[in-house]
C-alpha positions in Angstrom: 11.4 7.1 5.5 12.7 4.7 2.6 16.2 4.7 4.3 14.8 3.5 7.6 13.1 0.4 5.8 14.8 -3.0 6.1 16.7 -3.9 3.0 14.2 -6.5 1.6 11.4 -3.9 1.7 13.6 -1.1 0.6 14.7 -3.2 -2.5 10.9 -3.5 -3.4 10.3 0.3 -3.4 9.8 1.7 -6.8 11.4 5.2 -7.3 8.9 7.6 -8.6 11.0 10.8 -8.8 10.5 14.4 -7.8 8.0 15.0 -5.0 6.0 11.9 -5.7 5.8 9.2 -3.2 7.8 6.0 -3.5 5.6 2.9 -4.0 6.4 -0.5 -2.5 5.3 -3.3 -4.8 3.7 -6.0 -2.8 3.9 -8.4 -5.6 7.7 -7.7 -6.2 8.4 -8.0 -2.5 6.3 -11.2 -2.2 8.0 -12.8 -5.1 11.5 -11.9 -3.8 10.8 -13.3 -0.5 8.5 -16.1 -0.8 8.5 -16.8 -4.5 4.8 -16.4 -4.8 2.4 -13.5 -5.4 0.7 -12.0 -2.4 -2.8 -13.4 -1.3 -5.2 -10.7 -3.0 -7.2 -10.0 0.1 -7.6 -6.6 1.8 -6.7 -7.8 5.2 -3.4 -9.0 3.9 -2.6 -5.7 2.3 -3.7 -3.9 5.5 -1.4 -6.2 7.7 1.5 -5.4 5.4 0.9 -1.7 5.6 0.7 -1.8 9.3 4.2 -3.4 9.4 5.6 -0.7 7.1 4.0 1.9 9.4 6.2 0.6 12.3 9.1 2.4 10.3 7.4 5.8 9.8 7.7 8.9 12.0 4.4 10.3 10.9 1.2 8.5 10.1 0.9 10.3 6.8 4.1 8.9 5.5 2.6 5.6 4.5 -0.4 5.3 2.5 -2.3 2.1 1.5 -4.4 2.3 -1.5 -6.9 -0.5 -2.1 -8.5 -0.4 -5.5 -12.0 -2.2 -5.7 -13.3 -4.2 -8.6 -15.0 -2.3 -11.5 -18.7 -1.8 -11.5 -20.1 -4.3 -14.0 -22.5 -1.7 -15.2 -20.6 1.4 -15.9 -16.8 0.1 -15.2 -16.2 2.6 -12.5 -13.9 1.8 -9.8 -13.5 3.1 -6.2 -10.3 3.0 -4.0 -10.0 3.0 -0.3 -6.9 5.1 1.0 -5.7 4.4 4.5 -2.8 6.1 6.3 -1.1 4.6 9.4 -3.6 6.0 11.8 -6.5 4.9 9.6 -5.2 1.5 9.5 -5.7 1.3 13.4 -9.1 3.0 13.5 -10.5 1.9 10.2 -11.0 5.5 8.9 -10.2 6.1 5.4 -10.9 8.1 2.2 -12.9 6.7 -0.6 -11.9 7.9 -4.1 -13.6 7.4 -7.4 -11.2 6.2 -10.0 -12.1 6.9 -13.6 
């Protein structure tokens, strides 16, 4: 899928090697395009992921991982994981991050 992305997005994709997925650095992409960091709001990340999904052939080709803030008591964190279809419906998987 990376080859079908526009050059500005493709240039911000970090190679992870092997069978691991490529990661698009929203921070790098935003700095390159706008010279500012992305606004740290879930809705912004979801909108960006929806735009990237436009280039995917399958919904599973794109995943958005939104990490939550650490729990102030035990430091644990949760992450919400969306694929392209989940970005439309709101369905997601919740992971505990250690």
